[in-house]
PDB file of N, CA, C and O in Angstrom, chain B, residues numbered from 101:
ATOM      1  N   MET B 101    -101.660   7.860 -40.658  1.00  0.00           N
ATOM      2  CA  MET B 101    -100.897   6.816 -41.304  1.00  0.00           C
ATOM      3  C   MET B 101    -100.890   7.491 -42.736  1.00  0.00           C
ATOM      4  O   MET B 101    -101.631   8.407 -43.093  1.00  0.00           O
ATOM      5  N   SER B 102     -99.888   6.850 -43.504  1.00  0.00           N
ATOM      6  CA  SER B 102     -99.726   7.511 -45.006  1.00  0.00           C
ATOM      7  C   SER B 102    -100.438   6.483 -45.758  1.00  0.00           C
ATOM      8  O   SER B 102    -100.731   5.394 -45.266  1.00  0.00           O
ATOM      9  N   THR B 103    -100.739   6.866 -47.061  1.00  0.00           N
ATOM     10  CA  THR B 103    -101.052   5.643 -48.012  1.00  0.00           C
ATOM     11  C   THR B 103    -100.373   6.401 -49.412  1.00  0.00           C
ATOM     12  O   THR B 103    -100.248   7.569 -49.781  1.00  0.00           O
ATOM     13  N   THR B 104     -99.986   4.959 -50.005  1.00  0.00           N
ATOM     14  CA  THR B 104     -99.362   5.068 -51.538  1.00  0.00           C
ATOM     15  C   THR B 104    -100.516   4.806 -52.577  1.00  0.00           C
ATOM     16  O   THR B 104    -101.332   3.895 -52.437  1.00  0.00           O
ATOM     17  N   SER B 105    -100.507   5.628 -53.557  1.00  0.00           N
ATOM     18  CA  SER B 105    -101.127   5.137 -54.772  1.00  0.00           C
ATOM     19  C   SER B 105    -100.453   5.249 -55.940  1.00  0.00           C
ATOM     20  O   SER B 105     -99.739   6.239 -56.102  1.00  0.00           O
ATOM     21  N   THR B 106    -100.550   4.332 -56.884  1.00  0.00           N
ATOM     22  CA  THR B 106     -99.741   4.383 -58.025  1.00  0.00           C
ATOM     23  C   THR B 106    -100.519   4.511 -59.280  1.00  0.00           C
ATOM     24  O   THR B 106    -101.554   3.923 -59.592  1.00  0.00           O
ATOM     25  N   TYR B 107     -99.717   5.533 -60.053  1.00  0.00           N
ATOM     26  CA  TYR B 107    -100.610   5.798 -61.342  1.00  0.00           C
ATOM     27  C   TYR B 107     -99.587   5.715 -62.522  1.00  0.00           C
ATOM     28  O   TYR B 107     -98.367   5.739 -62.358  1.00  0.00           O
ATOM     29  N   ALA B 108    -100.330   5.596 -63.943  1.00  0.00           N
ATOM     30  CA  ALA B 108     -99.402   5.473 -65.050  1.00  0.00           C
ATOM     31  C   ALA B 108     -99.552   6.807 -65.772  1.00  0.00           C
ATOM     32  O   ALA B 108    -100.621   7.412 -65.844  1.00  0.00           O
ATOM     33  N   VAL B 109     -98.405   7.220 -66.298  1.00  0.00           N
ATOM     34  CA  VAL B 109     -98.463   8.676 -66.604  1.00  0.00           C
ATOM     35  C   VAL B 109     -97.754   8.558 -68.112  1.00  0.00           C
ATOM     36  O   VAL B 109     -96.654   8.007 -68.078  1.00  0.00           O
ATOM     37  N   THR B 110     -98.160   8.940 -69.286  1.00  0.00           N
ATOM     38  CA  THR B 110     -97.661   9.122 -70.375  1.00  0.00           C
ATOM     39  C   THR B 110     -97.107  10.206 -71.139  1.00  0.00           C
ATOM     40  O   THR B 110     -97.764  11.245 -71.190  1.00  0.00           O
ATOM     41  N   GLY B 111     -96.020  10.136 -71.735  1.00  0.00           N
ATOM     42  CA  GLY B 111     -95.572  11.152 -72.678  1.00  0.00           C
ATOM     43  C   GLY B 111     -94.051  11.768 -72.029  1.00  0.00           C
ATOM     44  O   GLY B 111     -93.480  12.769 -72.463  1.00  0.00           O
ATOM     45  N   MET B 112     -93.584  10.931 -70.927  1.00  0.00           N
ATOM     46  CA  MET B 112     -92.455  11.868 -70.044  1.00  0.00           C
ATOM     47  C   MET B 112     -91.499  10.705 -71.169  1.00  0.00           C
ATOM     48  O   MET B 112     -91.739   9.604 -71.663  1.00  0.00           O
ATOM     49  N   THR B 113     -90.216  11.776 -71.211  1.00  0.00           N
ATOM     50  CA  THR B 113     -89.033  11.011 -72.091  1.00  0.00           C
ATOM     51  C   THR B 113     -88.012  10.928 -71.528  1.00  0.00           C
ATOM     52  O   THR B 113     -87.191  10.130 -71.980  1.00  0.00           O
ATOM     53  N   CYS B 114     -87.617  11.857 -70.123  1.00  0.00           N
ATOM     54  CA  CYS B 114     -86.528  11.940 -69.776  1.00  0.00           C
ATOM     55  C   CYS B 114     -86.770  12.525 -68.273  1.00  0.00           C
ATOM     56  O   CYS B 114     -87.883  12.799 -67.824  1.00  0.00           O
ATOM     57  N   GLU B 115     -85.664  12.653 -67.646  1.00  0.00           N
ATOM     58  CA  GLU B 115     -85.776  13.025 -66.120  1.00  0.00           C
ATOM     59  C   GLU B 115     -86.287  14.729 -65.946  1.00  0.00           C
ATOM     60  O   GLU B 115     -86.858  15.225 -64.975  1.00  0.00           O
ATOM     61  N   HIS B 116     -85.929  15.308 -67.048  1.00  0.00           N
ATOM     62  CA  HIS B 116     -86.685  16.674 -66.932  1.00  0.00           C
ATOM     63  C   HIS B 116     -88.288  16.336 -66.887  1.00  0.00           C
ATOM     64  O   HIS B 116     -89.135  16.897 -66.193  1.00  0.00           O
ATOM     65  N   CYS B 117     -88.418  15.567 -67.557  1.00  0.00           N
ATOM     66  CA  CYS B 117     -90.194  15.474 -67.909  1.00  0.00           C
ATOM     67  C   CYS B 117     -90.701  15.133 -66.310  1.00  0.00           C
ATOM     68  O   CYS B 117     -91.654  15.633 -65.712  1.00  0.00           O
ATOM     69  N   ALA B 118     -89.746  14.125 -65.839  1.00  0.00           N
ATOM     70  CA  ALA B 118     -90.243  13.534 -64.500  1.00  0.00           C
ATOM     71  C   ALA B 118     -89.974  14.261 -63.412  1.00  0.00           C
ATOM     72  O   ALA B 118     -90.521  13.952 -62.353  1.00  0.00           O
ATOM     73  N   ARG B 119     -89.119  15.312 -63.474  1.00  0.00           N
ATOM     74  CA  ARG B 119     -89.000  16.333 -62.353  1.00  0.00           C
ATOM     75  C   ARG B 119     -89.845  17.301 -62.650  1.00  0.00           C
ATOM     76  O   ARG B 119     -89.845  18.177 -61.785  1.00  0.00           O
ATOM     77  N   ALA B 120     -90.664  17.517 -63.650  1.00  0.00           N
ATOM     78  CA  ALA B 120     -91.680  18.489 -63.978  1.00  0.00           C
ATOM     79  C   ALA B 120     -92.958  17.934 -63.298  1.00  0.00           C
ATOM     80  O   ALA B 120     -93.649  18.716 -62.646  1.00  0.00           O
ATOM     81  N   VAL B 121     -93.315  16.626 -63.411  1.00  0.00           N
ATOM     82  CA  VAL B 121     -94.132  15.812 -62.756  1.00  0.00           C
ATOM     83  C   VAL B 121     -94.151  15.783 -61.264  1.00  0.00           C
ATOM     84  O   VAL B 121     -95.156  15.945 -60.573  1.00  0.00           O
ATOM     85  N   ARG B 122     -93.009  15.573 -60.864  1.00  0.00           N
ATOM     86  CA  ARG B 122     -92.832  15.422 -59.445  1.00  0.00           C
ATOM     87  C   ARG B 122     -92.955  16.558 -58.769  1.00  0.00           C
ATOM     88  O   ARG B 122     -93.377  16.515 -57.613  1.00  0.00           O
ATOM     89  N   GLU B 123     -92.571  17.897 -59.431  1.00  0.00           N
ATOM     90  CA  GLU B 123     -92.747  19.118 -58.808  1.00  0.00           C
ATOM     91  C   GLU B 123     -94.107  19.427 -58.520  1.00  0.00           C
ATOM     92  O   GLU B 123     -94.427  19.795 -57.389  1.00  0.00           O
ATOM     93  N   GLU B 124     -95.229  19.269 -59.768  1.00  0.00           N
ATOM     94  CA  GLU B 124     -96.177  19.560 -59.719  1.00  0.00           C
ATOM     95  C   GLU B 124     -97.222  18.939 -58.800  1.00  0.00           C
ATOM     96  O   GLU B 124     -98.275  19.487 -58.475  1.00  0.00           O
ATOM     97  N   ILE B 125     -96.705  17.420 -58.322  1.00  0.00           N
ATOM     98  CA  ILE B 125     -97.617  16.686 -57.766  1.00  0.00           C
ATOM     99  C   ILE B 125     -96.883  16.806 -56.242  1.00  0.00           C
ATOM    100  O   ILE B 125     -97.448  16.248 -55.302  1.00  0.00           O
ATOM    101  N   GLU B 126     -95.807  17.431 -56.043  1.00  0.00           N
ATOM    102  CA  GLU B 126     -95.317  17.863 -54.447  1.00  0.00           C
ATOM    103  C   GLU B 126     -95.919  18.985 -53.838  1.00  0.00           C
ATOM    104  O   GLU B 126     -95.831  19.269 -52.644  1.00  0.00           O
ATOM    105  N   GLN B 127     -96.666  19.747 -54.891  1.00  0.00           N
ATOM    106  CA  GLN B 127     -97.270  20.796 -54.592  1.00  0.00           C
ATOM    107  C   GLN B 127     -98.640  20.711 -53.767  1.00  0.00           C
ATOM    108  O   GLN B 127     -99.039  21.567 -52.977  1.00  0.00           O
ATOM    109  N   LEU B 128     -99.277  19.523 -54.101  1.00  0.00           N
ATOM    110  CA  LEU B 128    -100.641  19.272 -53.196  1.00  0.00           C
ATOM    111  C   LEU B 128    -100.460  18.959 -52.032  1.00  0.00           C
ATOM    112  O   LEU B 128     -99.537  18.305 -51.547  1.00  0.00           O
ATOM    113  N   ASP B 129    -101.503  19.505 -51.460  1.00  0.00           N
ATOM    114  CA  ASP B 129    -101.386  19.103 -49.766  1.00  0.00           C
ATOM    115  C   ASP B 129    -101.436  17.585 -49.510  1.00  0.00           C
ATOM    116  O   ASP B 129    -101.963  16.626 -50.074  1.00  0.00           O
ATOM    117  N   GLY B 130    -100.570  17.795 -48.286  1.00  0.00           N
ATOM    118  CA  GLY B 130    -100.473  16.332 -47.739  1.00  0.00           C
ATOM    119  C   GLY B 130     -99.439  15.320 -48.701  1.00  0.00           C
ATOM    120  O   GLY B 130     -99.138  14.207 -48.269  1.00  0.00           O
ATOM    121  N   VAL B 131     -98.978  15.753 -49.893  1.00  0.00           N
ATOM    122  CA  VAL B 131     -97.980  14.914 -50.395  1.00  0.00           C
ATOM    123  C   VAL B 131     -96.606  14.681 -49.625  1.00  0.00           C
ATOM    124  O   VAL B 131     -95.879  15.637 -49.354  1.00  0.00           O
ATOM    125  N   ILE B 132     -96.289  13.411 -49.294  1.00  0.00           N
ATOM    126  CA  ILE B 132     -95.179  13.159 -48.785  1.00  0.00           C
ATOM    127  C   ILE B 132     -93.900  12.830 -49.547  1.00  0.00           C
ATOM    128  O   ILE B 132     -92.810  13.354 -49.319  1.00  0.00           O
ATOM    129  N   ALA B 133     -94.137  11.949 -50.435  1.00  0.00           N
ATOM    130  CA  ALA B 133     -93.199  11.509 -51.499  1.00  0.00           C
ATOM    131  C   ALA B 133     -93.786  11.396 -52.922  1.00  0.00           C
ATOM    132  O   ALA B 133     -94.993  11.165 -52.989  1.00  0.00           O
ATOM    133  N   VAL B 134     -93.205  11.507 -53.876  1.00  0.00           N
ATOM    134  CA  VAL B 134     -93.426  11.135 -55.159  1.00  0.00           C
ATOM    135  C   VAL B 134     -92.169  10.070 -55.891  1.00  0.00           C
ATOM    136  O   VAL B 134     -91.026  10.471 -56.112  1.00  0.00           O
ATOM    137  N   ASP B 135     -92.566   8.915 -56.143  1.00  0.00           N
ATOM    138  CA  ASP B 135     -91.699   8.298 -56.864  1.00  0.00           C
ATOM    139  C   ASP B 135     -91.884   7.919 -58.139  1.00  0.00           C
ATOM    140  O   ASP B 135     -92.899   7.285 -58.425  1.00  0.00           O
ATOM    141  N   ILE B 136     -91.080   8.195 -58.964  1.00  0.00           N
ATOM    142  CA  ILE B 136     -91.197   8.085 -60.565  1.00  0.00           C
ATOM    143  C   ILE B 136     -90.305   6.745 -61.228  1.00  0.00           C
ATOM    144  O   ILE B 136     -89.106   6.605 -60.987  1.00  0.00           O
ATOM    145  N   ASP B 137     -90.919   6.001 -61.908  1.00  0.00           N
ATOM    146  CA  ASP B 137     -90.134   5.114 -62.755  1.00  0.00           C
ATOM    147  C   ASP B 137     -90.272   5.209 -63.887  1.00  0.00           C
ATOM    148  O   ASP B 137     -91.112   4.508 -64.451  1.00  0.00           O
ATOM    149  N   LEU B 138     -89.519   6.073 -64.560  1.00  0.00           N
ATOM    150  CA  LEU B 138     -89.416   6.651 -65.940  1.00  0.00           C
ATOM    151  C   LEU B 138     -89.321   5.240 -67.052  1.00  0.00           C
ATOM    152  O   LEU B 138     -88.516   4.314 -66.953  1.00  0.00           O
ATOM    153  N   ALA B 139     -90.346   5.401 -68.058  1.00  0.00           N
ATOM    154  CA  ALA B 139     -90.671   4.635 -69.339  1.00  0.00           C
ATOM    155  C   ALA B 139     -90.279   5.331 -70.518  1.00  0.00           C
ATOM    156  O   ALA B 139     -91.195   5.495 -71.324  1.00  0.00           O
ATOM    157  N   ALA B 140     -89.154   5.790 -70.840  1.00  0.00           N
ATOM    158  CA  ALA B 140     -89.334   6.812 -72.147  1.00  0.00           C
ATOM    159  C   ALA B 140     -90.130   6.191 -72.971  1.00  0.00           C
ATOM    160  O   ALA B 140     -89.908   5.006 -73.220  1.00  0.00           O
ATOM    161  N   GLY B 141     -91.314   6.924 -73.613  1.00  0.00           N
ATOM    162  CA  GLY B 141     -91.913   6.499 -74.658  1.00  0.00           C
ATOM    163  C   GLY B 141     -93.037   5.584 -74.248  1.00  0.00           C
ATOM    164  O   GLY B 141     -93.841   5.079 -75.032  1.00  0.00           O
ATOM    165  N   GLY B 142     -93.013   5.415 -72.893  1.00  0.00           N
ATOM    166  CA  GLY B 142     -94.078   4.615 -72.680  1.00  0.00           C
ATOM    167  C   GLY B 142     -94.888   4.929 -71.223  1.00  0.00           C
ATOM    168  O   GLY B 142     -94.746   6.046 -70.725  1.00  0.00           O
ATOM    169  N   SER B 143     -95.603   4.082 -70.657  1.00  0.00           N
ATOM    170  CA  SER B 143     -96.347   4.553 -69.543  1.00  0.00           C
ATOM    171  C   SER B 143     -95.349   4.438 -68.229  1.00  0.00           C
ATOM    172  O   SER B 143     -95.092   3.340 -67.734  1.00  0.00           O
ATOM    173  N   SER B 144     -94.873   5.533 -67.771  1.00  0.00           N
ATOM    174  CA  SER B 144     -94.177   5.577 -66.421  1.00  0.00           C
ATOM    175  C   SER B 144     -94.913   5.501 -65.215  1.00  0.00           C
ATOM    176  O   SER B 144     -95.939   6.158 -65.039  1.00  0.00           O
ATOM    177  N   ARG B 145     -94.419   4.706 -64.353  1.00  0.00           N
ATOM    178  CA  ARG B 145     -94.944   4.514 -63.109  1.00  0.00           C
ATOM    179  C   ARG B 145     -94.933   5.748 -62.085  1.00  0.00           C
ATOM    180  O   ARG B 145     -93.832   6.255 -61.866  1.00  0.00           O
ATOM    181  N   VAL B 146     -95.879   6.193 -61.540  1.00  0.00           N
ATOM    182  CA  VAL B 146     -95.659   7.376 -60.735  1.00  0.00           C
ATOM    183  C   VAL B 146     -96.237   6.844 -59.089  1.00  0.00           C
ATOM    184  O   VAL B 146     -97.378   6.399 -58.960  1.00  0.00           O
ATOM    185  N   ALA B 147     -95.718   6.910 -58.447  1.00  0.00           N
ATOM    186  CA  ALA B 147     -96.198   6.448 -56.911  1.00  0.00           C
ATOM    187  C   ALA B 147     -95.968   7.678 -55.985  1.00  0.00           C
ATOM    188  O   ALA B 147     -94.923   8.312 -55.841  1.00  0.00           O
ATOM    189  N   VAL B 148     -97.554   7.938 -55.202  1.00  0.00           N
ATOM    190  CA  VAL B 148     -97.510   8.873 -54.601  1.00  0.00           C
ATOM    191  C   VAL B 148     -98.003   8.544 -53.275  1.00  0.00           C
ATOM    192  O   VAL B 148     -99.070   7.969 -53.061  1.00  0.00           O
ATOM    193  N   THR B 149     -97.098   8.973 -52.311  1.00  0.00           N
ATOM    194  CA  THR B 149     -97.272   8.898 -50.836  1.00  0.00           C
ATOM    195  C   THR B 149     -97.715  10.026 -50.437  1.00  0.00           C
ATOM    196  O   THR B 149     -97.116  11.027 -50.832  1.00  0.00           O
ATOM    197  N   ALA B 150     -98.848  10.179 -49.572  1.00  0.00           N
ATOM    198  CA  ALA B 150     -99.531  10.988 -49.192  1.00  0.00           C
ATOM    199  C   ALA B 150     -99.938  10.567 -47.452  1.00  0.00           C
ATOM    200  O   ALA B 150     -99.866   9.430 -46.985  1.00  0.00           O
ATOM    201  N   ASP B 151    -100.365  11.806 -46.705  1.00  0.00           N
ATOM    202  CA  ASP B 151    -101.089  11.565 -45.740  1.00  0.00           C
ATOM    203  C   ASP B 151    -102.299  10.849 -45.513  1.00  0.00           C
ATOM    204  O   ASP B 151    -102.515  10.211 -44.482  1.00  0.00           O
ATOM    205  N   THR B 152    -103.253  10.973 -46.668  1.00  0.00           N
ATOM    206  CA  THR B 152    -104.480  10.658 -47.150  1.00  0.00           C
ATOM    207  C   THR B 152    -104.645  10.155 -48.367  1.00  0.00           C
ATOM    208  O   THR B 152    -103.679  10.560 -49.013  1.00  0.00           O
ATOM    209  N   PRO B 153    -105.441   9.388 -49.164  1.00  0.00           N
ATOM    210  CA  PRO B 153    -105.578   9.284 -50.410  1.00  0.00           C
ATOM    211  C   PRO B 153    -105.897  10.353 -50.936  1.00  0.00           C
ATOM    212  O   PRO B 153    -106.653  10.980 -50.194  1.00  0.00           O
ATOM    213  N   LEU B 154    -105.627  10.986 -52.093  1.00  0.00           N
ATOM    214  CA  LEU B 154    -105.568  12.058 -52.809  1.00  0.00           C
ATOM    215  C   LEU B 154    -106.856  11.859 -53.870  1.00  0.00           C
ATOM    216  O   LEU B 154    -106.972  10.782 -54.455  1.00  0.00           O
ATOM    217  N   PRO B 155    -107.830  12.958 -54.092  1.00  0.00           N
ATOM    218  CA  PRO B 155    -108.774  12.540 -55.188  1.00  0.00           C
ATOM    219  C   PRO B 155    -107.900  12.576 -56.488  1.00  0.00           C
ATOM    220  O   PRO B 155    -106.911  13.276 -56.705  1.00  0.00           O
ATOM    221  N   LEU B 156    -108.538  11.598 -57.350  1.00  0.00           N
ATOM    222  CA  LEU B 156    -108.100  11.576 -58.629  1.00  0.00           C
ATOM    223  C   LEU B 156    -107.859  12.631 -59.565  1.00  0.00           C
ATOM    224  O   LEU B 156    -106.896  12.669 -60.330  1.00  0.00           O
ATOM    225  N   HIS B 157    -108.792  13.510 -59.475  1.00  0.00           N
ATOM    226  CA  HIS B 157    -109.079  14.715 -60.102  1.00  0.00           C
ATOM    227  C   HIS B 157    -107.786  15.749 -59.649  1.00  0.00           C
ATOM    228  O   HIS B 157    -107.421  16.632 -60.424  1.00  0.00           O
ATOM    229  N   GLN B 158    -107.136  15.550 -58.323  1.00  0.00           N
ATOM    230  CA  GLN B 158    -106.272  16.555 -58.331  1.00  0.00           C
ATOM    231  C   GLN B 158    -104.733  16.010 -58.840  1.00  0.00           C
ATOM    232  O   GLN B 158    -103.851  16.786 -59.207  1.00  0.00           O
ATOM    233  N   ILE B 159    -104.596  14.650 -58.794  1.00  0.00           N
ATOM    234  CA  ILE B 159    -103.489  13.875 -59.413  1.00  0.00           C
ATOM    235  C   ILE B 159    -103.473  14.181 -60.827  1.00  0.00           C
ATOM    236  O   ILE B 159    -102.440  14.522 -61.404  1.00  0.00           O
ATOM    237  N   ARG B 160    -104.685  14.059 -61.443  1.00  0.00           N
ATOM    238  CA  ARG B 160    -104.792  14.375 -62.819  1.00  0.00           C
ATOM    239  C   ARG B 160    -104.288  15.748 -63.283  1.00  0.00           C
ATOM    240  O   ARG B 160    -103.434  15.942 -64.148  1.00  0.00           O
ATOM    241  N   GLY B 161    -104.922  16.631 -62.600  1.00  0.00           N
ATOM    242  CA  GLY B 161    -104.589  18.251 -62.510  1.00  0.00           C
ATOM    243  C   GLY B 161    -103.190  18.291 -62.640  1.00  0.00           C
ATOM    244  O   GLY B 161    -102.612  18.569 -63.691  1.00  0.00           O
ATOM    245  N   ALA B 162    -102.577  17.981 -61.444  1.00  0.00           N
ATOM    246  CA  ALA B 162    -101.018  18.111 -61.516  1.00  0.00           C
ATOM    247  C   ALA B 162    -100.471  17.639 -62.988  1.00  0.00           C
ATOM    248  O   ALA B 162    -100.062  18.400 -63.865  1.00  0.00           O
ATOM    249  N   VAL B 163    -100.547  16.387 -63.051  1.00  0.00           N
ATOM    250  CA  VAL B 163     -99.756  15.694 -64.364  1.00  0.00           C
ATOM    251  C   VAL B 163    -100.097  16.676 -65.458  1.00  0.00           C
ATOM    252  O   VAL B 163     -99.198  17.058 -66.207  1.00  0.00           O
ATOM    253  N   GLU B 164    -101.160  17.049 -65.582  1.00  0.00           N
ATOM    254  CA  GLU B 164    -101.661  17.732 -66.984  1.00  0.00           C
ATOM    255  C   GLU B 164    -100.944  19.383 -66.988  1.00  0.00           C
ATOM    256  O   GLU B 164    -100.526  19.978 -67.981  1.00  0.00           O
ATOM    257  N   GLU B 165    -100.959  19.853 -65.625  1.00  0.00           N
ATOM    258  CA  GLU B 165    -100.214  21.162 -65.498  1.00  0.00           C
ATOM    259  C   GLU B 165     -98.992  20.972 -65.923  1.00  0.00           C
ATOM    260  O   GLU B 165     -98.455  21.829 -66.624  1.00  0.00           O
ATOM    261  N   ALA B 166     -98.286  19.706 -65.536  1.00  0.00           N
ATOM    262  CA  ALA B 166     -97.089  19.475 -66.099  1.00  0.00           C
ATOM    263  C   ALA B 166     -96.880  19.365 -67.472  1.00  0.00           C
ATOM    264  O   ALA B 166     -95.799  19.716 -67.945  1.00  0.00           O
ATOM    265  N   GLY B 167     -97.747  18.936 -68.155  1.00  0.00           N
ATOM    266  CA  GLY B 167     -97.714  18.794 -69.714  1.00  0.00           C
ATOM    267  C   GLY B 167     -97.959  17.308 -70.004  1.00  0.00           C
ATOM    268  O   GLY B 167     -97.639  16.837 -71.095  1.00  0.00           O
ATOM    269  N   TYR B 168     -98.439  16.673 -69.184  1.00  0.00           N
ATOM    270  CA  TYR B 168     -98.086  14.912 -69.672  1.00  0.00           C
ATOM    271  C   TYR B 168     -99.862  14.239 -69.371  1.00  0.00           C
ATOM    272  O   TYR B 168    -100.688  15.061 -68.974  1.00  0.00           O
ATOM    273  N   HIS B 169    -100.120  13.404 -69.494  1.00  0.00           N
ATOM    274  CA  HIS B 169    -101.367  12.470 -69.537  1.00  0.00           C
ATOM    275  C   HIS B 169    -101.453  11.495 -68.710  1.00  0.00           C
ATOM    276  O   HIS B 169    -100.763  10.501 -68.934  1.00  0.00           O
ATOM    277  N   LEU B 170    -102.375  11.533 -67.474  1.00  0.00           N
ATOM    278  CA  LEU B 170    -102.654  10.432 -66.787  1.00  0.00           C
ATOM    279  C   LEU B 170    -103.408   9.300 -67.498  1.00  0.00           C
ATOM    280  O   LEU B 170    -104.589   9.343 -67.843  1.00  0.00           O
ATOM    281  N   ALA B 171    -102.609   8.351 -67.656  1.00  0.00           N
ATOM    282  CA  ALA B 171    -103.239   7.144 -68.324  1.00  0.00           C
ATOM    283  C   ALA B 171    -104.092   6.199 -67.279  1.00  0.00           C
ATOM    284  O   ALA B 171    -105.308   6.029 -67.368  1.00  0.00           O
ATOM    285  N   THR B 172    -103.471   5.769 -66.542  1.00  0.00           N
ATOM    286  CA  THR B 172    -104.669   4.944 -65.260  1.00  0.00           C
ATOM    287  C   THR B 172    -104.141   5.289 -64.066  1.00  0.00           C
ATOM    288  O   THR B 172    -103.052   5.843 -63.918  1.00  0.00           O
ATOM    289  N   ALA B 173    -105.085   4.892 -62.991  1.00  0.00           N
ATOM    290  CA  ALA B 173    -104.636   4.936 -61.745  1.00  0.00           C
ATOM    291  C   ALA B 173    -104.718   3.578 -61.269  1.00  0.00           C
ATOM    292  O   ALA B 173    -105.717   2.890 -61.473  1.00  0.00           O
ATOM    293  N   ALA B 174    -103.606   3.127 -60.582  1.00  0.00           N
ATOM    294  CA  ALA B 174    -103.512   1.668 -60.037  1.00  0.00           C
ATOM    295  C   ALA B 174    -104.276   1.216 -58.902  1.00  0.00           C
ATOM    296  O   ALA B 174    -105.174   0.380 -59.002  1.00  0.00           O
ATOM    297  N   SER B 175    -103.869   1.850 -57.652  1.00  0.00           N
ATOM    298  CA  SER B 175    -104.388   1.617 -56.425  1.00  0.00           C
ATOM    299  C   SER B 175    -103.869   2.739 -55.534  1.00  0.00           C
ATOM    300  O   SER B 175    -104.186   2.781 -54.345  1.00  0.00           O
TER     301      SER B 175
END
């Protein structure tokens, strides 16, 4: 059964930014889908659906690799 966790990511301003974050997260083992609600200049909502819950440090690492900041983890 899959699980979806939602995160707030800051620093993204355009679709190119969102694509970079999506591509990094999609490389993590078990990721099924990444849905990004872009809020240019604010905190964008990033929903990650995976086979099992992913450790926060993996999500943070992927977001930072793309050049952005994981502000919070919702659920």
